[in-house]
C-alpha positions as CSV (number, residue, x, y, z in Angstrom):
1,M,-6.6,-34.2,-29.0
2,A,-9.5,-33.5,-27.1
3,F,-9.4,-32.1,-23.8
4,R,-12.9,-33.1,-22.8
5,R,-15.1,-36.3,-23.0
6,R,-18.1,-35.2,-25.1
7,T,-21.3,-37.2,-25.1
8,K,-23.2,-35.1,-27.9
9,S,-22.0,-32.7,-30.4
10,Y,-22.8,-28.9,-31.0
11,P,-23.4,-26.8,-33.9
12,L,-20.3,-25.6,-35.7
13,F,-19.0,-22.4,-33.9
14,S,-22.1,-21.9,-31.8
15,Q,-21.7,-20.6,-28.4
16,E,-21.6,-24.2,-26.7
17,F,-19.2,-25.7,-29.4
18,V,-16.5,-22.7,-28.8
19,I,-16.9,-23.1,-24.9
20,H,-16.4,-26.9,-25.2
21,N,-13.7,-26.6,-27.6
22,H,-12.1,-23.3,-27.0
23,A,-8.7,-25.4,-25.6
24,D,-8.8,-27.4,-29.1
25,I,-9.1,-24.2,-31.0
26,G,-6.2,-22.8,-29.2
27,F,-4.0,-25.9,-29.9
28,C,-4.8,-25.5,-33.3
29,L,-3.3,-22.2,-33.6
30,V,-0.4,-22.8,-31.8
31,L,0.4,-25.7,-33.9
32,C,0.1,-23.5,-37.0
33,V,2.5,-21.3,-35.4
34,L,5.1,-24.1,-34.9
35,I,4.9,-25.4,-38.2
36,G,5.5,-21.9,-39.5
37,L,8.9,-22.4,-38.1
38,M,9.5,-25.4,-40.4
39,F,9.6,-23.3,-43.6
40,E,11.9,-20.4,-44.2
41,V,9.3,-18.0,-45.5
42,T,7.3,-17.9,-42.6
43,A,10.0,-18.6,-39.9
44,K,10.7,-15.1,-39.2
45,T,7.1,-14.6,-38.4
46,A,6.7,-17.3,-36.1
47,F,9.7,-16.3,-34.1
48,L,7.9,-13.0,-33.6
49,F,5.1,-15.0,-31.7
50,I,7.4,-17.2,-29.9
51,L,10.4,-15.2,-29.1
52,P,10.7,-11.8,-27.0
53,Q,11.7,-9.0,-29.5
54,Y,13.6,-5.8,-29.1
55,N,17.1,-7.5,-28.0
56,I,20.1,-5.6,-28.0
57,S,24.0,-6.1,-27.4
58,V,25.2,-4.8,-24.5
59,P,29.4,-4.8,-24.5
60,T,30.7,-6.1,-20.9
61,A,34.4,-6.3,-20.0
62,D,34.4,-10.1,-21.1
63,S,32.0,-10.1,-23.9
64,E,28.6,-8.9,-25.0
65,T,25.4,-9.8,-23.4
66,V,22.2,-9.8,-24.7
67,H,19.5,-7.6,-23.3
68,Y,15.7,-6.7,-24.2
69,H,13.3,-3.7,-24.0
70,Y,9.6,-3.5,-24.6
71,G,7.7,-2.2,-27.6
72,P,4.3,-2.8,-29.8
73,K,5.4,-6.3,-30.9
74,D,5.3,-7.8,-27.2
75,L,1.7,-7.6,-27.9
76,V,2.0,-10.3,-30.5
77,T,4.3,-12.5,-28.1
78,I,1.8,-12.1,-25.2
79,L,-1.2,-13.2,-27.8
80,F,0.6,-16.6,-28.5
81,Y,1.4,-17.2,-25.0
82,I,-2.4,-16.5,-23.8
83,F,-3.4,-19.4,-26.1
84,I,-0.6,-21.3,-24.3
85,T,-2.2,-20.8,-20.9
86,I,-5.6,-21.7,-22.1
87,I,-4.2,-24.9,-23.2
88,L,-2.7,-25.6,-19.9
89,H,-5.4,-24.3,-18.1
90,A,-7.7,-27.0,-19.8
91,V,-5.2,-29.9,-18.9
92,V,-5.0,-28.8,-15.4
93,Q,-8.8,-28.7,-15.2
94,E,-9.5,-32.0,-17.1
95,Y,-6.6,-34.4,-15.8
96,I,-6.4,-33.0,-12.3
97,L,-9.1,-31.1,-10.7
98,D,-11.7,-32.9,-12.5
99,K,-10.7,-35.9,-11.0
100,I,-10.4,-34.6,-7.5
101,S,-13.5,-32.6,-7.3
102,K,-15.5,-35.8,-8.6
103,R,-14.6,-37.7,-5.2
104,L,-15.2,-34.7,-3.1
105,H,-19.0,-34.5,-4.1
106,L,-18.7,-30.6,-3.6
107,S,-21.9,-28.5,-4.2
108,K,-21.9,-25.7,-7.2
109,V,-20.6,-22.9,-5.2
110,K,-18.0,-25.0,-3.7
111,H,-17.1,-26.8,-6.8
112,S,-16.5,-23.2,-8.5
113,K,-14.3,-22.0,-5.8
114,F,-12.6,-25.1,-5.8
115,N,-11.6,-24.9,-9.2
116,E,-10.7,-21.4,-9.2
117,S,-8.3,-22.3,-6.0
118,G,-7.0,-25.1,-7.9
119,Q,-5.6,-23.2,-10.9
120,L,-4.5,-20.5,-8.7
121,V,-2.7,-22.8,-6.5
122,V,-0.6,-24.2,-9.8
123,F,0.0,-20.7,-11.1
124,H,1.3,-19.2,-7.9
125,F,3.6,-22.3,-6.8
126,T,5.1,-22.1,-10.5
127,S,5.2,-18.3,-10.1
128,V,6.9,-18.1,-7.1
129,I,9.5,-20.7,-7.9
130,W,10.3,-18.8,-11.1
131,C,10.3,-15.3,-9.8
132,F,12.5,-16.7,-6.5
133,Y,15.0,-18.4,-9.2
134,V,15.0,-15.0,-11.5
135,V,15.8,-12.7,-8.3
136,V,18.4,-15.0,-7.0
137,T,20.2,-15.3,-9.9
138,E,20.2,-11.7,-11.1
139,G,21.4,-10.5,-7.6
140,Y,18.3,-8.4,-6.7
141,L,18.3,-10.1,-3.1
142,T,21.6,-9.6,-1.9
143,N,21.9,-6.0,-3.4
144,P,18.5,-4.3,-2.2
145,R,20.2,-1.1,-3.8
146,S,19.7,-2.5,-7.2
147,L,16.1,-2.0,-6.8
148,W,16.3,1.8,-7.9
149,E,20.0,2.2,-8.6
150,D,20.8,2.9,-12.3
151,Y,17.2,3.8,-13.2
152,P,15.7,3.8,-15.6
153,H,16.0,-0.3,-16.0
154,V,15.3,0.0,-19.8
155,H,17.5,-3.1,-20.6
156,L,16.1,-6.3,-19.3
157,P,17.9,-10.1,-19.2
158,F,15.8,-12.4,-21.3
159,Q,14.4,-14.1,-18.1
160,V,13.1,-11.2,-16.6
161,K,11.4,-10.0,-19.9
162,F,10.0,-13.6,-20.5
163,F,8.8,-13.7,-16.9
164,Y,6.6,-10.2,-17.4
165,L,5.4,-11.6,-20.9
166,C,4.4,-14.8,-19.5
167,Q,2.6,-12.7,-16.4
168,L,0.3,-10.7,-18.4
169,A,-0.3,-13.6,-20.7
170,Y,-1.8,-15.4,-17.7
171,W,-3.7,-12.7,-16.3
172,L,-5.3,-11.7,-19.7
173,H,-6.3,-15.1,-20.3
174,A,-8.1,-15.2,-17.1
175,L,-10.6,-12.8,-18.4
176,P,-12.2,-15.1,-21.3
177,E,-12.0,-18.0,-18.9
178,L,-14.7,-16.6,-16.8
179,Y,-16.8,-16.9,-20.0
180,F,-15.2,-20.6,-21.1
181,Q,-15.8,-21.8,-17.4
182,K,-19.3,-20.4,-17.0
183,V,-18.5,-18.6,-14.0
184,R,-21.3,-17.5,-12.0
185,K,-22.7,-14.2,-12.3
186,E,-22.0,-13.5,-8.4
187,E,-18.4,-14.4,-8.6
188,I,-17.6,-12.4,-11.5
189,P,-17.0,-9.1,-9.9
190,R,-14.8,-10.3,-7.3
191,Q,-12.5,-12.0,-9.8
192,L,-12.6,-9.0,-12.5
193,Q,-11.1,-7.0,-9.3
194,Y,-8.3,-9.3,-8.6
195,I,-7.7,-9.8,-12.2
196,C,-7.6,-6.1,-12.9
197,L,-5.4,-5.2,-10.0
198,Y,-2.9,-7.7,-10.9
199,L,-2.8,-6.5,-14.6
200,V,-2.4,-2.8,-13.7
201,H,0.5,-3.4,-11.3
202,I,2.2,-5.8,-13.4
203,A,1.7,-3.8,-16.6
204,G,2.8,-0.6,-14.5
205,A,6.1,-2.2,-13.4
206,Y,7.0,-3.2,-17.0
207,L,6.2,-0.2,-18.6
208,L,7.7,2.4,-16.0
209,N,11.1,0.3,-16.0
210,L,10.5,-0.9,-12.5
211,S,11.0,-4.4,-13.4
212,R,13.2,-5.2,-10.4
213,L,11.1,-4.1,-7.7
214,G,7.8,-5.5,-9.3
215,L,9.8,-9.0,-9.2
216,I,10.1,-8.6,-5.2
217,L,6.6,-7.4,-4.7
218,L,5.3,-10.4,-7.0
219,L,7.5,-12.8,-4.8
220,L,5.9,-11.6,-1.7
221,Q,2.2,-11.4,-3.0
222,Y,2.3,-14.8,-4.6
223,S,3.8,-16.6,-1.7
224,T,0.8,-15.3,0.2
225,E,-1.9,-16.2,-2.3
226,F,-0.2,-19.7,-2.6
227,L,-0.7,-20.3,1.1
228,F,-4.4,-18.8,1.2
229,H,-5.8,-21.0,-2.1
230,T,-3.9,-24.1,-0.6
231,A,-5.8,-23.8,2.8
232,R,-9.0,-23.3,0.8
233,L,-8.2,-26.8,-0.9
234,F,-7.7,-28.4,2.3
235,Y,-10.7,-26.9,3.6
236,F,-13.1,-28.2,0.7
237,A,-11.3,-31.7,1.4
238,D,-12.2,-31.6,5.0
239,E,-14.0,-28.7,6.5
240,N,-12.0,-29.4,9.8
241,N,-8.7,-28.2,8.4
242,E,-8.7,-24.5,9.2
243,K,-5.2,-24.3,10.7
244,L,-3.7,-23.2,7.5
245,F,-6.2,-20.4,7.4
246,S,-4.8,-19.1,10.8
247,A,-1.0,-19.1,9.2
248,W,-2.3,-17.3,6.2
249,A,-4.2,-14.6,8.1
250,A,-0.9,-13.9,10.0
251,V,1.1,-14.1,6.8
252,F,-1.1,-11.8,5.3
253,G,-0.8,-8.6,7.3
254,V,3.2,-9.0,7.4
255,T,3.3,-9.1,3.8
256,R,1.3,-6.0,3.3
257,L,3.7,-4.3,5.7
258,F,7.0,-5.5,3.7
259,I,5.1,-4.4,0.5
260,L,4.4,-0.8,1.6
261,T,8.0,-0.7,3.3
262,L,9.7,-1.7,-0.1
263,A,7.5,0.5,-2.2
264,V,8.4,3.4,0.0
265,L,11.9,2.7,0.2
266,A,12.7,2.3,-3.6
267,I,10.1,4.8,-4.8
268,G,9.8,7.3,-2.1
269,F,13.5,7.4,-1.0
270,G,15.7,5.8,-3.5
271,L,14.3,7.4,-6.7
272,A,14.0,10.5,-5.1
273,R,17.8,10.6,-4.3
274,M,18.7,9.9,-8.3
275,E,20.1,12.9,-10.0
276,N,18.3,12.3,-13.4
277,Q,15.0,13.3,-12.4
278,A,13.4,14.4,-16.0
279,F,10.5,13.2,-17.5
280,D,11.9,11.4,-20.7
281,P,9.2,8.6,-22.1
282,E,12.0,8.4,-25.0
283,K,14.6,7.0,-22.7
284,G,12.1,5.3,-20.3
285,N,12.7,7.7,-17.6
286,F,9.5,8.5,-15.2
287,N,11.5,9.7,-12.4
288,T,9.3,12.9,-11.6
289,L,7.7,13.8,-8.3
290,F,4.3,13.4,-9.9
291,C,5.3,10.1,-11.2
292,R,6.5,8.9,-7.9
293,L,3.5,10.1,-6.0
294,C,1.1,8.1,-8.5
295,M,2.8,5.1,-8.1
296,L,3.0,5.3,-4.2
297,L,-0.5,6.0,-4.2
298,L,-1.7,3.1,-6.5
299,V,0.7,0.9,-4.2
300,C,-0.8,2.3,-0.8
301,A,-4.5,2.3,-2.3
302,A,-4.1,-1.3,-3.3
303,Q,-2.6,-2.6,-0.1
304,A,-5.1,-0.8,1.8
305,W,-8.1,-2.0,0.0
306,L,-6.9,-5.2,0.5
307,M,-6.2,-5.0,4.2
308,W,-9.9,-3.5,4.6
309,R,-11.3,-6.6,2.8
310,F,-9.3,-8.9,5.2
311,I,-10.4,-7.0,8.3
312,H,-14.0,-7.1,7.1
313,S,-13.9,-10.5,6.4
314,Q,-12.3,-11.7,9.6
315,L,-15.0,-9.7,11.6
316,R,-17.9,-11.2,9.3
317,H,-16.4,-14.6,10.6
318,W,-15.9,-13.9,14.2
319,R,-19.5,-12.4,14.3
320,E,-20.9,-15.6,12.5
321,Y,-18.7,-17.8,15.2
322,W,-19.8,-16.0,18.4
323,N,-23.6,-16.1,17.2
324,E,-23.5,-19.8,16.8
325,Q,-22.0,-20.2,20.0
326,S,-24.3,-18.0,21.9
327,A,-27.4,-19.8,20.0
328,K,-26.0,-23.2,21.2
329,R,-26.0,-21.9,24.8
330,R,-29.7,-20.4,24.8
331,V,-31.2,-23.9,23.7
332,P,-30.7,-26.3,26.6
333,A,-30.5,-29.9,25.5
334,T,-33.5,-32.1,26.5
335,P,-32.8,-35.1,28.5
336,R,-34.3,-38.3,27.0
337,L,-36.0,-40.5,29.9
338,P,-35.2,-44.1,29.5
339,A,-38.3,-46.3,27.9
340,R,-39.7,-48.7,30.5
341,L,-41.5,-51.8,29.5
342,I,-44.2,-52.9,32.1
343,K,-45.7,-56.2,31.4
344,R,-49.6,-56.3,31.7
345,E,-51.5,-59.5,32.4
346,S,-53.8,-58.9,29.3
347,G,-51.0,-59.5,26.8
348,G,-49.6,-55.9,26.2
349,Y,-47.0,-54.0,27.4
350,L,-47.1,-50.3,28.9
351,L,-44.0,-48.4,27.2
352,G,-42.7,-45.3,29.5
353,K,-45.8,-43.5,30.6
354,G,-48.8,-45.1,29.1
355,L,-47.6,-45.8,25.4
356,C,-49.0,-49.2,24.5
357,V,-47.3,-51.8,22.8
358,F,-49.3,-55.0,21.9
359,E,-47.9,-58.4,21.0
360,P,-48.7,-59.8,17.2
361,D,-51.5,-61.9,18.4
362,T,-53.5,-59.1,20.4
363,R,-56.4,-57.5,18.8
364,A,-58.1,-55.0,21.2
365,A,-59.6,-51.6,21.5
366,G,-59.8,-49.8,24.9
367,C,-58.6,-46.7,26.3
368,V,-55.8,-47.3,28.7
369,A,-54.0,-44.2,29.4
370,E,-52.5,-41.1,28.1
371,S,-49.1,-40.1,27.5
372,P,-48.2,-36.2,26.4
373,G,-49.5,-35.8,22.9
374,W,-51.0,-39.4,22.2
375,R,-53.7,-41.5,23.6
376,G,-53.4,-45.3,23.8
377,R,-56.0,-47.9,23.8
378,L,-56.2,-51.3,25.3
379,P,-58.8,-53.9,26.2
């Protein structure tokens, strides 16, 4: 299975070999795990990679339901889905983005940003649909109090835990992809910033047992990011398509307000009114004043930083726009005088104000007239 058409071979396990064949290497490792399911001796180990661990049976009124909690074995499952994500990343790049970018004839800078936005559009679109489905089926939208009631939310449904594991796997896979995709050095700090922000917030919500609140906040954030990267793709296709950027700018500020409001409501007021406020990591309870302040400070600082970058970017674009408009007003357009042909008896013509034009059979040399920046010669 080859993801890229290669015209030349590279030394085995060299740097270029790994870069051009990283998806194939990941596919071989995933295939080995899947083959392990076929044998009884290795099936238990293979399930450790594929399925979420730490399942428990919780009795209900009718029957029993299976829930999950987190633990060190989750790292093995995340590692497996990192390879799955690398394979999917290569498939999207090879069969969708590369074919579109060839038709657009983009520069190197725009080509890099086009690939980044294309990958994130696919990921954000999938995550928004998946997250919305989980939030609706679990009833978190219809009952906002469930975001903080019965804290700590140690026991997670299968789809909630699996969603968090896949989210962590995707953002962890984005780190080696900076090397595999040969991202420009100027772009690496910016991409590292938002990758680390996502990892800190998702891992924090997962480990601090705030999975319900994290789902709502991710749904809002991913919806805004999907709109932004969609607008950037349309802009690369046609630079006159800027209407989606205006829609994203309006949604961006509203999203920041909703995220701050929900975080303060759930953490600052909801958890503060809970009776159990003892620090107990074994039971997953982090509902103390210090922990709540740290969580609120992290969320507020991240939203303030994103808002500051947004305002700074908008001011820079407006400044560039007005500078272009003022430059156009300072330079008046020079009117062009219509050229007039004047017949001369010697067989030549006078073009405009003294510019000489001769017929093919004219061979002469003599000064006749002078135009700005040019001297003509006539017989």
